[in-house]
N, C-alpha and C positions, 0 to 999 in steps of 0.2 A: 377526323375530330380538327376542330381547329384550336389553336394559340391562345394566351390572355389576349385580351384586346389593350390596345394602348390605352394608354389616359385619355388621350385626344378623342379616340374612338369614344371610349367611356363615357365621356363630356356631352358629347354629339347625341350618344342615345339617352341619357338625360333630359337634355333641353327637349327632344323629340316627345319623352314621355311625360314632362311637366306641361308640354305645350298641350297635348293631346288630352290632357285630363284638368289642367287648368283654364283652357280655352273659354267653356262658356262662363265660368266666374269673372273671370278675366274680364274679359270683352262688356259683360253685364253692369260689372262694378265702373268701369271706364264709360260707359255710358252714361249710367247716372251722373256723372260730374258732367262731363261734355255735354251731354243732351242730343249726342248725336251718334245715331249708330255707325255708321261708315268710318267717322274722326276715333271712333273706340279703335276700331276694326284694326286702323292706319296704325294707331297707338301700340297696341299688343304686339303686331306684327316687328313694332321697333324696336320693342321689350324682347320680341324672341331673338332678333338678329344682333341684338345685344349680349343675351344667354351665348349665341353662339360662337360669341367672341371672344367672352370674357371667361366662360366656363371652364374652357380647356386650359386656360393661362393661372386662374383663381381657386379652381377647383368648383365644384358642386356646391350650391350654397344648403345650410339644413333644412330651408323651408322655400324649395323653388317657388311655388304657387308666388307668394309672400313677396319675394324678391322681383318675380315677373311683373306684379301689382306696382312694386313702389317705383322699379325701373320705369313704369309704362306711363305713370302721373307725372315722374320728374318730366319725362319728355312732353307730357302735357302741358307743364308749368311754361314750359319755351314756346310751345303753339299756341298759348292763351295771352303771352307778353303780346301777341300780334292782335289780339281780338279786341274789338271796342268797348265790350263789359269785362275787360280784364280785371278790373278791382272785387266783380261778385264773384266769380268764378274762381279769384284766385284764393280768396279768402276759403271757399269750399275747400279746393285742393289743399290749403295750409293746412287746414283743421283736420284732414284727414291725413295728411302724413304724419301730423303730431301725432294723432291717435293712435297709429300704427306705430309710430317708433316708441310711444310709450308702453304699448303692450306688449313690442317687443321684447324692453328690456322687462318688466314684469313677469312675463310669461316664454322665455327664451327657449329655443329646443327645435327640433327635425318636427314633432308634433304638434306645434303652436297650431291653432285655432281661434277666431275671435269668435265669443258668442253672440245669439243675437236673442236679445229681449222679445222681438215681437219677429213671428218669422212672416207677418204679410210686410215687413221695411226689407227684407232680402232681395238682394239687387237681381238673383237668377230668379224669382218670383216674376218682379217686376219686367225682367225682360221675356219669360212666358206668357204674360199678360200682352204685352205687349206684339210679339209676334204673329200671336193667334186673334189679334184684333179681327172681329167678324167686318169690319170695311174690306180687309184685304180678301180676294179669292180663296178658294179652298187651296189649290195648288200652290198658290203664293203661302197661303199661310204654311203648309206642310215644309216649305223648303225652305222658307225664315226660321221656325222651327227646329227641324234638322241642322241647319246651319249654326244657328247663334246660341240653341240650348244644347243641341247633341252634340254640339263640333263635328259635326260631319262636313269633310271637303265639298266642294260643287260635283266635282269628279266621281265621290264617293256616294251622294243622292243621285248622279245623272244616272250611274248604273244599278241603282236599287229601282229606278223609276225607267227607265231603259228608256231615256231620253238624251239629248244631247248636253253636251255640260254649257255650251251657250244658251239653253233652253233654260234650265237651271239658273246660269249666272243672270240670265234676264228677269227670270221671275223673283231672283232676291233683288236685283236693281230697285225693278217694277215694286217691288214690297216697300224698299227703305225710302222709294219717291213719295208713296203715297202717304207712307206717316209722315215726311215732314209736311208735304202738300197740306196733311187733311190736318198737320197741330196735332196728332197723338200724343198724349202724354206720355210720359214714361214711368207709369207707377200700375199701382195693385190700384183698382176699383172699389170705392165704398162699398157698406153696405147694402145700399138701395140697387146697385150695381151688376155687385159679385156673382150673384147665381147667374143671373142674364151670359155673363162675360165668361164665367167659369163652365158653362155649357159648350161655349165655343172653344176652350180650350182642353176640354174631357175630349171634346168632337175630333179635333184636329189629331191628337195622341192615339185615338181610335182608328181613326181612317188609315194614319202611316202605318198602326200594325195590322187592320185588314188588307190593304196591298201589299204585303208582305207575306200573310196565311195564305190568302188567295188571290197571288197576282194576275192583274186585267190582260197583261197582255206578254209577249214572249215565250219562250220556250220552256222556263221552268214554272209548275205551280206554286213552289214554295221560295219567297227570297226570304231568309231565316235572318240574316245579318238585319233587314228591316224591323222583322219582327222585335228583334235584340232591341232594337235603337227606342223601338216604341216601349216597352218593357223598361228599361231603364228611366225613361223619360216620365213612366206612370211613377216610379218608385221615387222619384225625386220630385215629383208635385204632392205625393205622399207626405213626405218629408216635412215640406214647404207647409204642406194646409192638411195639418194631422187633425183637425177637429171636422173636417169634412167629408160626410158620409159616401156620397157618392164617388168620390177620389178613389178611396179604399175601395170602393165597388168595380171603379174601371179598374186600379191595379189587382186586383182579385182577377177580374174576366181575362186582362191580357196572362195572368199567370197560368190559369187554368188552360185557356186556349194553345198557349203557348206551348204548355206540356207535351203535345200531341204532334209539333212540328215534324221530329225524327220521323213519327211511324207515318204520316201523311207522302211518302215517297218509297218506292220501292228501290231498288240497289239500280233499277238500271232507268229511274228518274219519273216511271209511269204514277199516276195518281190512285192513291189508297183511299178510298173513304171510310169513314165513320166504324160501318158496321164487319169493313174486313180487317181492322187495322190489329196489328198487334199490342196488346194494352201493356205488355212490359218492356214496349219500347218509349213508351210515356214517361217524362221526367219525376221523378218522384218528389224532387229537393221543389220543382215548379210547383206540384200539385200542392203541397203542404204551405207552401208560400201563398198560395191563391186562398187555401182555406184558411189561414192566418187574417190576410185581408180582409174575406169575406168577414168573415167573426168579428173584426174591427168595424167595418162597416155596419152590421147589425146590433152593434152595442152601443154604436153613437146615433142611431136611428132611436133605437130605444130607450135611450138617454132623453131625447129633444122630444118622443113620440111621433116620431115622424114616420110615412110610408118609405118602405124602398125605393129609389130612384132608380134609374133606365140601367144603368150599369148595375147598380147591384141586382138587380133583378135576373138582368142577363146571367152574372157571377153566380148567383144562384143554379141555374139551368145549368152552366157548365160545370159545377160542383154536384148535379145529381149525375151527368156522367161520368165524372172522373170517380166517384166514391161506387161504382158499378164495376163486379170484375167480368162480365161480359155484356154483349150488346143484349140480351135475350134478360138478362139479370137487372136492367135500368129502370127505374122506375117512373116509366112513363106517363103515370096519372099524375105524378108533381110536375113532372116537365112540362106536359100540356097543361095543367092547372095554373102555372109560372106565366107559359106564352099566355093564357087568357087575361091573366092579371096583368101583363105586358101589353097587350092588344090594348084592352080596358083603358090604361092610364097614359100609354104611349102608342096611339095608334098608329100603324104604316101599314101598307102591305107587304113589304118584309115579314114584319112579323107575323101576320095572318100567313102567310105561306111556310114559314117555321113552324107556325100551330098545327097548319094543316099534316105535317110531317108526323110529329108526334101524336096528333089523334089517328093517324095510320096506323101506327106502331103500336095503338091500344084499342083501337076500333077496327082495324083493317084498311086497306084500301081506298074500299070504297065511300067509307066518312071520309077518311082525306080528300079524297077528285071532289066530291062535295064542296068542301072547303073552300080547295084552288079554285074553283070553277065562279067561286064568287069573289074572288080575288080581281080587285081593279088595278088598271094603270101601269102593269107589269107585262104587258105583252111582246116588250123589245126584252125583256130580260132572260138571260139563257136559263137560270137555274126554276123560274115557272115551270119551264119548258121540259127540263131534264126532272124534276119532280111530279108532273104530270105523266112524263113518258114510265116512269119508275112505277107507279100508281098504276097506270094503265098494262102495263108488263105485266104486274101481280093480278090483274085482275082476267089475263089473259086476251087481252085486246092488243095483240101483236101487231098488224099494219098502223093502229094507232097510235099505238108506243113508237114505234121506230121512226113515225114522221114529227113527232114530237122531239126525239131524239138530234135528228137530223137540224130540224128547225132549231135549238138550242146548240148545235155544233156551230152554224151557221153565225150567231149572235156572240159565241165568246171570243175574245181576241188575245186567250190563251191556246197555244199552241198543245201541250200535255192535254188539259181540260178538253180540248176538242177531240184530240184522239180516245179519248175514254167515252166519248162521247159517241163518235161514229161508232166505236166496237160495238158500245151495246147497242146502235141502229141496224147491227149483221144479224141478220135472220137466223 
């Protein structure tokens, strides 16, 4: 066991903890003031360096996040003095500083928080909508969101997506340049545009989770850290937009799906499919959180007379799985019905493929195969061939099933999944 930490070591750890926790809100708040994400990052970094210098000497402040923000804004004043629009920006900064100092005098203490009358004015929410703007490519949106909102480093994002740090850095730099070149406003869109833009935000968080849940490449089928980051982002968004039902629907979906992560891998790293999972290994706390979020989504939809959204419907399907003690006791009729509604309201080949699986569980593999054979535009999608191979195997058509499993193995980029498919292709 190690001895007590030195004051310098304790202060350094406090700086690192504050930096990790406060980074998203710090950069978001500074971006509002400066109008420039890159400048905001530099100012935040300046505050971090100042903390490393001063906290070991002066002690850790009672409100580390507030100290970092105030220090960064003082640094911003020095920079703005060299700016052509000094007067306008300095006035805004001065108002912010006076407001924060007044709030500090009124509500001192380590738990000090600043209430927001309107969550749509929250700086973090502005950052989420900017980072997830549809004008950016999907990889750029994911990287920028994880960096700016999730607080991950480029190295952490690179490890999660199995790409080089330079690739991630280039995506982030290009995204920032696009935001500047397009003159994208750092704001939450108005009511007329909010729904469309919110769809992009939800999609980015969902894609981040899916990449962790079923990795498209590499040796690991599951990247739990990426799933955890997406769940955290969904929780943040639900807190910022508490009256949006499908935001809670997404949070519910990710909590419920994420509850299975530990059961999706065997001790040796092999893939464990849903039918073979030990449900005792599902995370009960995540399941309860998922049910609670789904309940909020349903309640909001009832209040407004709205039909469930895309993610709320998917969360309801995940909830049906979570309620069943075993695969045999699963309410497949309800799941198939929910997929039918999902396919009608949000049609896609992947939804049809999933519906075929539920129908096969309810009415047998022949019924599922009939639906799969009607799915268009997925010939290069490995899961279509995997599902078709499963149905054919259950029907006793072994040679055809093996061919489908081999084809699926050729199409997947994930080593663990390929190993499973090739095992299933063996006589």
